[in-house]
C-alpha positions as CSV (number, residue, x, y, z in Angstrom):
1,M,-23.1,3.2,-9.1
2,K,-23.7,-0.3,-10.4
3,I,-21.9,-1.1,-13.6
4,L,-22.4,-4.9,-13.9
5,S,-25.3,-7.2,-13.0
6,P,-25.1,-9.3,-9.8
7,R,-24.8,-12.5,-12.0
8,V,-21.7,-11.1,-13.8
9,L,-20.2,-9.9,-10.6
10,R,-20.5,-13.3,-9.1
11,A,-18.9,-14.9,-12.1
12,L,-16.0,-12.3,-11.9
13,E,-15.6,-13.0,-8.2
14,R,-15.3,-16.8,-8.9
15,F,-12.7,-16.1,-11.6
16,N,-10.7,-13.7,-9.5
17,S,-10.7,-16.2,-6.6
18,A,-9.3,-18.8,-8.9
19,Y,-6.6,-16.5,-10.3
20,P,-5.7,-14.2,-7.4
21,W,-3.0,-11.5,-7.6
22,D,-1.9,-8.8,-5.2
23,H,-2.8,-5.3,-6.3
24,N,-0.5,-3.8,-3.7
25,T,2.6,-5.8,-4.7
26,H,1.9,-4.6,-8.3
27,Y,2.9,-1.1,-7.2
28,H,6.1,-2.0,-5.3
29,R,8.4,-1.5,-8.3
30,W,6.8,1.9,-8.9
31,I,7.4,2.8,-5.3
32,L,11.1,2.0,-5.6
33,R,11.3,4.3,-8.6
34,Q,10.3,7.2,-6.4
35,L,13.1,6.6,-3.9
36,P,16.9,7.2,-3.9
37,R,19.2,4.4,-4.9
38,R,20.6,4.3,-1.4
39,F,19.3,5.6,1.9
40,H,20.0,5.1,5.6
41,R,16.8,4.3,7.5
42,A,13.3,3.3,6.2
43,L,10.0,2.6,7.8
44,D,7.2,0.5,6.2
45,V,3.9,1.1,7.9
46,G,1.4,-1.7,7.5
47,S,4.1,-4.1,6.4
48,G,2.0,-7.2,6.1
49,S,3.9,-10.2,4.9
50,G,7.0,-8.0,4.4
51,D,7.3,-8.0,0.6
52,L,8.0,-4.3,0.4
53,A,10.2,-4.2,3.5
54,R,12.5,-6.8,1.9
55,L,12.7,-4.8,-1.3
56,L,13.6,-1.6,0.7
57,A,16.3,-3.6,2.6
58,E,18.1,-4.0,-0.7
59,R,18.8,-0.2,-0.7
60,A,18.7,0.7,3.0
61,D,21.1,0.3,5.9
62,A,18.2,-0.5,8.2
63,V,14.4,-1.0,7.7
64,K,11.8,-1.0,10.4
65,A,8.6,-2.7,9.4
66,A,5.5,-2.2,11.6
67,D,2.1,-3.9,11.4
68,S,-0.7,-4.2,13.9
69,D,-1.4,-7.9,13.1
70,P,0.8,-10.3,15.1
71,M,0.0,-13.2,12.7
72,M,1.1,-11.3,9.6
73,T,4.2,-10.1,11.4
74,A,5.1,-13.6,12.3
75,Q,4.7,-14.7,8.7
76,A,6.9,-11.8,7.6
77,R,9.6,-12.8,10.0
78,R,9.5,-16.4,8.7
79,L,9.8,-15.2,5.1
80,T,12.7,-12.9,5.6
81,P,16.3,-14.0,5.3
82,A,18.2,-13.3,8.5
83,A,20.9,-11.4,6.6
84,L,18.5,-8.7,5.5
85,P,18.6,-5.5,7.7
86,V,14.9,-5.6,8.5
87,T,13.2,-5.5,11.9
88,F,9.6,-6.5,12.1
89,T,7.5,-5.1,15.0
90,V,3.9,-5.4,16.1
91,A,2.8,-1.8,16.6
92,D,-0.2,0.5,16.2
93,A,0.8,3.1,13.6
94,I,-0.7,5.9,15.7
95,A,-0.3,4.9,19.3
96,D,3.1,3.2,19.0
97,F,4.6,4.9,16.0
98,P,8.3,3.9,15.7
99,A,10.4,6.9,16.4
100,G,12.3,8.4,13.5
101,P,13.7,10.2,11.7
102,Y,13.5,8.1,8.6
103,D,14.8,8.9,5.1
104,V,12.0,6.9,3.6
105,I,8.5,6.1,4.9
106,T,6.2,3.8,2.9
107,C,2.5,2.9,3.6
108,V,0.6,0.6,1.2
109,A,-3.1,-0.1,1.5
110,T,-3.0,0.7,5.2
111,I,-3.8,4.4,5.7
112,H,-7.6,3.9,5.2
113,H,-7.4,1.8,8.4
114,L,-6.1,4.8,10.3
115,P,-7.3,8.3,11.2
116,F,-6.1,9.9,7.9
117,A,-5.0,13.4,9.0
118,Q,-3.4,12.0,12.2
119,A,-1.4,9.4,10.2
120,L,-0.1,12.0,7.7
121,T,0.9,14.3,10.6
122,R,2.9,11.4,12.2
123,F,4.5,10.6,8.9
124,R,5.6,14.2,8.4
125,R,6.9,14.5,12.0
126,H,9.1,11.4,11.6
127,L,10.4,12.0,8.1
128,A,14.0,13.3,7.9
129,P,14.8,16.5,6.1
130,G,14.9,15.7,2.4
131,G,13.2,12.4,3.1
132,T,10.5,10.8,0.9
133,L,7.0,9.6,1.9
134,V,5.2,7.2,-0.6
135,I,1.6,6.1,0.0
136,V,-0.4,3.7,-2.1
137,G,-4.0,4.0,-0.7
138,L,-7.6,3.1,-1.4
139,S,-10.4,5.6,-1.9
140,R,-14.1,5.4,-2.1
141,A,-15.5,5.9,-5.6
142,Q,-17.6,9.1,-5.8
143,T,-17.0,11.0,-9.0
144,P,-17.6,10.0,-12.7
145,A,-13.8,9.8,-13.1
146,D,-13.6,7.3,-10.1
147,H,-16.3,5.1,-11.6
148,L,-14.8,5.2,-15.1
149,L,-11.4,4.2,-13.8
150,G,-13.1,1.4,-11.8
151,A,-14.9,0.2,-14.9
152,V,-11.6,0.0,-16.8
153,A,-10.0,-1.9,-14.0
154,I,-12.6,-4.7,-14.0
155,P,-11.5,-6.4,-17.2
156,A,-7.8,-5.4,-16.6
157,N,-8.0,-7.1,-13.2
158,A,-9.2,-10.4,-14.7
159,A,-6.6,-10.3,-17.4
160,M,-3.8,-9.5,-15.0
161,G,-4.9,-12.4,-12.7
162,W,-4.8,-14.8,-15.7
163,L,-1.4,-13.6,-16.9
164,K,0.3,-13.5,-13.4
165,N,-1.0,-17.0,-12.7
166,K,0.0,-18.3,-16.2
167,G,-3.5,-19.5,-16.7
168,R,-3.4,-21.9,-13.8
169,P,-5.8,-21.6,-10.8
170,S,-3.7,-20.8,-7.7
171,P,-4.0,-20.2,-4.0
172,R,-3.9,-16.7,-2.6
173,P,-0.4,-15.4,-1.8
174,V,0.5,-14.9,1.8
175,S,0.3,-11.1,1.3
176,M,-3.4,-11.3,0.5
177,T,-4.3,-13.0,3.8
178,A,-4.2,-9.8,5.9
179,P,-7.4,-8.4,7.2
180,T,-9.1,-5.8,4.9
181,R,-11.7,-3.1,5.0
182,P,-13.3,-0.8,2.4
183,A,-12.1,2.8,2.1
184,D,-14.4,5.4,3.5
185,M,-12.8,8.6,2.1
186,A,-13.3,9.9,-1.5
187,F,-10.3,10.9,-3.5
188,D,-11.2,14.6,-3.5
189,D,-11.4,14.6,0.3
190,I,-8.0,12.8,0.4
191,L,-6.6,15.4,-2.0
192,R,-7.8,18.3,0.2
193,E,-6.6,17.0,3.5
194,A,-3.3,15.9,2.2
195,G,-2.7,19.3,0.7
196,D,-3.3,20.9,4.1
197,I,-0.9,18.7,5.9
198,L,1.7,18.0,3.2
199,P,2.0,21.0,1.0
200,G,3.2,20.1,-2.5
201,A,2.2,16.4,-2.2
202,R,1.7,14.7,-5.5
203,L,-1.5,12.6,-5.7
204,R,-2.9,10.6,-8.6
205,R,-5.8,8.2,-9.2
206,R,-4.5,4.8,-10.3
207,L,-5.8,1.6,-11.8
208,F,-6.9,-1.3,-9.6
209,W,-8.8,0.9,-7.1
210,R,-5.7,2.7,-5.8
211,Y,-4.3,6.2,-5.6
212,T,-0.7,7.2,-4.9
213,L,0.8,10.0,-2.9
214,V,4.4,11.2,-3.0
215,W,5.8,13.9,-0.7
216,N,9.3,15.1,0.0
217,Q,10.2,16.7,3.4
218,P,11.7,20.2,2.8
């Protein structure tokens, strides 16, 4: 469904490139509000430059951060103070899943790179009783509600970029240099599969082409 002409889209792309901001980092504070004030062990899957892992380390006794990209993992290590209880590791989230259990598992803009059902099953298996899983994911626009939310996000995205960069053109933050790919699952399919694997999971469509999932292990 095309909302804007190619000319307008090109102009928006130039604007957004001049005033970049990280949609994933935007949700980090929301993620923290879903978690206990203190917890023992946390795992951040797809940790990228480590921004969320460092925030989790302010509440956790130990944080393991896993990412399949060696270059991003090296960046994360360089950006992280040695005093923080974070261990960064290069690992495939399916084949080399770091053994739990974990009180908290987070996964931001990563699960669409993975076999969805298999990843959720791994998360469930390694989450401690009473633990919390929080996912911020991407979905493919399919329904009128998806397209409407996407249309609302277009001007909001440009405004946020302008505000966050204080009206000054800026380079992309390190967190935005990780490899990306488009989502291939629609939200309704995500909702159905997640409900089968994680009964009681709470999913919501969100602004800026994201959805959220929160689930507590019984």
